C-alpha positions in Angstrom: 33.5 -57.9 22.2 29.8 -58.2 22.5 29.5 -54.3 21.5 31.7 -55.0 18.3 29.7 -58.1 17.3 26.4 -56.0 17.9 27.7 -53.4 15.5 28.7 -56.0 13.0 25.3 -57.4 13.0 23.5 -54.0 12.5 25.8 -53.2 9.7 24.8 -56.4 8.1 21.2 -55.8 8.5 21.4 -52.3 7.1 23.1 -53.0 4.2 21.5 -56.4 3.6 24.4 -58.6 2.8 26.6 -60.6 5.0 30.2 -60.7 4.4 31.4 -63.9 2.9 34.5 -65.4 1.5 36.4 -68.5 0.3 38.6 -70.7 2.2 39.5 -74.3 3.2 36.9 -76.0 5.5 39.5 -77.4 7.9 40.2 -77.3 11.5 41.5 -74.0 12.8 45.1 -73.7 13.7 45.2 -70.5 15.7 43.2 -70.8 18.8 45.8 -69.7 21.3 47.0 -66.5 19.6 49.8 -68.4 17.9 51.1 -67.8 14.2 49.2 -70.0 12.1 51.1 -72.2 9.4 48.6 -71.0 6.7 45.1 -69.9 5.9 42.3 -72.2 7.3 38.7 -71.7 7.5 37.9 -72.5 11.3 34.6 -74.9 11.9 33.5 -72.5 14.5 34.1 -68.7 13.8 36.5 -66.7 16.3 34.8 -63.6 17.7 37.8 -62.5 19.7 40.5 -60.8 17.7 43.0 -61.0 20.6 43.1 -64.9 19.9 44.2 -64.3 16.2 47.8 -63.7 15.7 48.7 -60.4 14.3 51.1 -62.0 11.8 50.6 -65.3 9.9 52.7 -67.3 7.4 51.2 -68.0 3.9 52.8 -71.0 2.2 52.6 -69.4 -1.1 54.0 -66.0 0.1 50.8 -64.3 -1.0 48.5 -62.4 1.5 45.0 -61.9 0.2 43.8 -59.3 2.7 46.2 -56.5 3.7 46.1 -53.5 6.3 48.1 -50.4 6.1 48.4 -48.9 9.2 47.9 -45.0 10.0 50.6 -43.1 11.7 51.4 -44.7 15.1 52.0 -48.0 15.9 49.7 -51.3 15.1 49.0 -51.8 18.6 48.1 -48.3 19.6 45.1 -49.5 21.8 42.9 -47.4 19.6 42.4 -46.6 15.7 44.8 -48.8 14.2 44.4 -51.8 16.6 40.6 -51.5 16.5 40.7 -51.5 12.5 43.0 -54.3 12.2 41.0 -56.3 14.8 38.3 -56.3 12.0 40.6 -57.2 9.1 42.0 -60.0 11.0 38.4 -61.5 12.0 37.3 -61.3 8.5 40.4 -63.0 7.1 40.8 -65.6 9.6 37.1 -66.7 9.8 37.0 -67.0 6.1 40.4 -68.8 5.6 42.2 -66.0 3.8 45.7 -65.1 4.2 46.4 -61.5 5.8 49.1 -59.2 6.5 49.6 -55.8 8.0 52.2 -53.2 6.6 53.5 -49.9 8.4 54.6 -47.2 6.4 58.2 -46.3 6.8 59.5 -43.5 9.1 56.7 -43.9 11.6 55.0 -40.5 12.5 57.3 -38.8 9.9 55.7 -41.0 7.1 55.3 -39.2 3.8 52.8 -40.0 1.1 55.8 -41.9 -0.7 56.1 -44.1 2.4 52.3 -44.8 2.4 52.3 -45.5 -1.2 55.2 -47.9 -0.9 53.4 -49.9 1.9 50.4 -50.1 -0.3 52.4 -51.1 -3.3 54.0 -53.9 -1.1 50.7 -55.1 -0.1 49.4 -55.2 -3.8 52.7 -56.8 -5.1 52.4 -59.3 -2.3 49.0 -60.6 -3.6 46.5 -58.5 -1.8 43.0 -58.5 -3.2 41.7 -56.0 -0.8 43.8 -53.3 1.0 42.3 -51.7 4.1 43.9 -48.4 4.6 43.3 -46.5 8.0 43.2 -42.5 8.5 42.7 -39.6 6.3 46.3 -39.0 5.9 46.3 -42.0 3.4 44.3 -39.9 0.9 47.1 -39.2 -1.8 48.9 -42.2 -1.7 45.8 -44.4 -1.8 44.5 -42.6 -5.0 47.8 -43.2 -6.5 48.0 -46.9 -5.8 44.3 -47.3 -6.5 44.9 -45.9 -10.1 47.8 -48.2 -10.6 46.3 -51.4 -9.1 42.9 -51.3 -10.6 42.4 -55.0 -9.8 42.9 -54.4 -6.1 39.9 -53.1 -4.0 40.7 -50.4 -1.4 38.8 -49.8 1.8 39.5 -46.3 3.1 38.6 -46.1 6.6 37.9 -42.6 7.8 38.1 -41.6 4.4 36.0 -40.2 1.5 35.1 -41.2 -2.1 38.1 -40.4 -4.4 36.0 -41.0 -7.4 37.4 -44.5 -8.2 35.3 -47.6 -8.7 37.9 -49.8 -6.5 38.0 -47.4 -3.4 35.2 -47.4 -0.8 35.4 -44.6 1.6 34.0 -45.3 5.0 33.6 -42.4 7.4 31.7 -42.0 10.8 29.6 -39.6 12.6 32.1 -38.9 15.4 30.1 -36.0 16.8 27.5 -38.4 17.8 29.7 -40.6 20.2 31.6 -37.4 21.3 28.1 -36.0 22.5 27.1 -39.4 24.2 30.5 -39.1 26.2 30.3 -35.5 27.3 26.6 -35.8 28.2 27.4 -38.9 30.1 30.2 -37.7 32.3 28.5 -34.4 33.2 25.4 -36.4 34.1 27.7 -38.6 36.2 28.8 -35.6 38.0 32.1 -34.4 36.5 32.1 -30.3 36.2 35.7 -29.8 35.1 36.5 -31.5 31.7 39.3 -31.7 29.2 39.6 -32.5 25.6 42.9 -33.4 24.3 42.8 -34.0 20.3 45.3 -35.6 17.7 46.0 -34.4 14.3 46.9 -31.1 15.3 43.3 -29.7 14.9 43.1 -30.7 11.2 42.0 -34.3 11.4 38.1 -33.9 10.6 37.3 -37.0 12.8 38.9 -35.7 15.9 37.4 -32.5 15.2 33.7 -33.8 15.0 34.7 -35.9 18.3 35.7 -32.7 20.0 32.7 -30.5 19.1 30.3 -33.4 19.8 31.8 -33.7 23.2 31.4 -30.0 24.0 27.7 -30.1 22.7 26.9 -33.1 25.0 28.7 -31.7 27.9 26.9 -28.4 27.5 23.4 -30.2 27.0 23.6 -32.1 29.9 24.9 -29.1 32.5 21.9 -27.0 30.9 19.4 -29.8 32.0 21.1 -29.9 35.5 21.1 -26.2 35.9 24.8 -26.1 36.6 27.8 -24.7 35.2 30.9 -26.8 33.9 34.3 -26.0 32.3 36.0 -27.8 29.4 39.7 -27.3 28.6 40.3 -27.8 24.9 43.5 -28.2 23.1 45.3 -29.8 20.1 48.9 -29.2 21.5 51.4 -32.0 21.4 48.9 -34.5 19.6 49.7 -33.8 16.0 51.3 -37.0 15.3 49.1 -39.1 17.5 52.1 -40.3 19.5 52.5 -40.4 23.3 55.1 -37.6 24.4 56.4 -36.2 27.8 55.2 -33.0 26.8 51.8 -34.0 26.5 52.0 -35.9 29.9 53.3 -32.8 31.5 50.4 -30.8 30.1 47.7 -33.3 31.1 49.3 -33.7 34.5 49.1 -29.7 34.9 45.3 -29.8 34.1 44.7 -32.5 36.5 46.7 -30.7 39.2 44.7 -27.4 38.5 41.5 -29.2 39.0 40.4 -30.9 35.6 38.7 -34.2 36.7 38.3 -36.1 33.5 40.2 -35.8 30.1 38.7 -37.0 26.7 41.7 -38.5 25.0 40.9 -38.3 21.5 44.0 -39.3 19.2 45.6 -43.0 19.3 48.7 -43.4 21.4 48.4 -39.9 23.2 46.1 -42.1 25.4 49.3 -43.4 27.1 50.3 -40.0 28.1 47.1 -38.8 29.5 46.3 -42.0 31.4 49.9 -42.0 33.1 48.9 -38.4 34.0 45.5 -39.5 35.3 46.9 -42.4 37.2 49.4 -40.1 38.8 46.7 -37.7 40.0 43.7 -40.2 40.8 41.9 -38.8 38.0 39.8 -40.0 34.9 40.0 -40.5 31.3 37.4 -40.8 28.5 38.9 -43.3 25.7 38.1 -43.1 21.9 37.3 -45.4 18.8 37.2 -48.6 20.9 36.5 -49.6 24.6 39.8 -48.3 26.4 38.6 -49.4 29.8 40.3 -52.8 29.1 43.7 -50.9 28.9 43.5 -48.4 31.9 41.6 -48.5 35.1 41.4 -44.5 34.8 38.9 -45.0 32.0 35.2 -44.1 32.8 33.7 -44.7 29.2 34.7 -44.6 25.7 33.3 -42.5 22.6 33.0 -45.9 20.1 32.7 -46.1 16.6 32.6 -49.3 14.7 35.9 -49.2 12.9 36.8 -53.0 13.2 33.1 -54.0 12.2 33.2 -51.7 9.4 36.3 -53.0 8.0 35.3 -56.5 8.5 31.9 -55.8 6.7 33.6 -53.9 3.9 36.2 -56.8 3.3 33.4 -59.1 2.9 31.9 -56.7 0.1 35.4 -57.3 -1.7 35.1 -61.0 -1.8 31.3 -61.8 -2.0 30.5 -60.2 -5.3 28.7 -57.1 -3.8 31.6 -54.7 -4.0 29.6 -52.5 -6.3 27.4 -51.4 -3.4 30.1 -49.5 -2.0 33.0 -49.2 -4.6 33.1 -45.4 -5.7 31.1 -44.4 -2.9 31.1 -42.9 0.4 29.4 -44.3 3.3 29.0 -42.4 6.6 28.0 -44.6 9.5 26.3 -43.5 12.8 24.0 -44.5 15.5 21.3 -45.5 13.1 23.9 -48.1 11.6 24.9 -49.1 15.2 28.3 -47.6 14.5 28.5 -45.1 17.2 27.8 -45.1 20.9 29.0 -45.9 24.2 30.3 -49.4 25.6 27.5 -50.7 27.8 29.4 -54.3 28.5 31.7 -52.4 30.9 29.4 -49.7 32.0 30.8 -48.1 35.3 28.6 -44.9 35.6 26.7 -44.7 38.9 24.4 -41.6 38.3 23.6 -42.2 34.7 22.2 -45.4 33.6 22.3 -47.4 30.4 18.7 -47.2 30.1 18.9 -43.4 30.0 21.8 -43.7 27.6 19.7 -46.0 25.3 16.8 -43.8 25.3 19.2 -40.8 24.1 20.8 -43.2 21.5 17.2 -43.9 20.2 16.4 -39.9 20.0 19.6 -39.7 17.8 18.7 -42.7 15.6 14.9 -41.4 14.9 16.0 -37.9 14.5 14.6 -36.3 17.7 17.9 -35.2 18.8 20.2 -33.7 16.4 23.8 -33.1 16.9 25.8 -30.5 14.9 28.5 -32.2 12.9 30.4 -28.9 11.9 34.1 -29.5 11.7 35.8 -26.9 13.9 39.4 -26.8 13.3 42.5 -25.4 14.9 42.9 -22.3 15.8 39.3 -22.3 16.4 37.2 -24.0 19.1 33.8 -24.6 20.0 31.9 -21.4 21.5 31.2 -21.1 25.3 27.5 -21.3 26.3 25.7 -20.0 29.4 26.3 -23.4 31.1 29.5 -24.4 29.4 33.0 -22.4 29.5 35.4 -23.7 26.8 38.9 -22.7 27.5 41.3 -23.2 24.6 45.1 -23.8 25.2 
């Protein structure tokens, strides 16, 4: 959690205003991951979202802070879970009531399903609704036009031209680059990338292209040739599947040493295959080494910290700084990188990584942020052969 706190502190410094809210200054009632009886403001702020219950009971039946999940489950060990961690931290520490809503029909959710979840949140008393994932766009715009007194935070989204919507995107190409570079420096030569969203999710596309760029750069520096298998198959709905696990198992059996798992719950299929083959995985969005021993490193972006920061803007009177705007966060804001608290690489050091991070921040190292969608894929180079499947 140190990494998340560091990201949040940098965000606060960059934008110049700390999130604050209103709540009752009473003794906390939820220190052991139990469901609190009502919103209370703790005397000591909680920093570990795992100690905050996912569900709480509000005495008046109203929930001031709401989260609407992307497709996939809340506990996806990735995008939904990481975003909700920030929502919970903000609400709990400010003594505000909170609730999450999952659109009906799971992976088959429609725009109507998403809108209905947002409407339920607004009808339930939400002052701010955090929505995760680019698929929320149409439903979010409809809900924001209807519920003009509610503020909407669009994580992995964009400016929809409404004053009550803040779009927060990330420079995923940066953390993808860091991950690809690091694992090649570590000694991996046969890499894989398995992406979610069917090749149309711009965040996943940036992750993938950044990953290939970083791997190719490291290979060129080392004077070696590497291979990257690259696919969007079976990841369209971000769900684990037997088909995806079979594909990952085939890659590992045929020599792939490490796969970048880029898409929510597909992580479960890929880590299962990695475990069966004594192979390795790169996580995404959050530090996924806590969830599988197969994870070597993770391409991080500060989704939780950004959600926490934006929620603060909704309650502290500074919403106008982000409402109606689009914010893109990257290394300069402390919002993209690799986890150093759980660093396990032996041939590539934290100091080397931090030097590279500094080069990205100051502009010495520039990473192409082109969105390359399926059926296209990044081009091969002299040192990196990309094989699209």
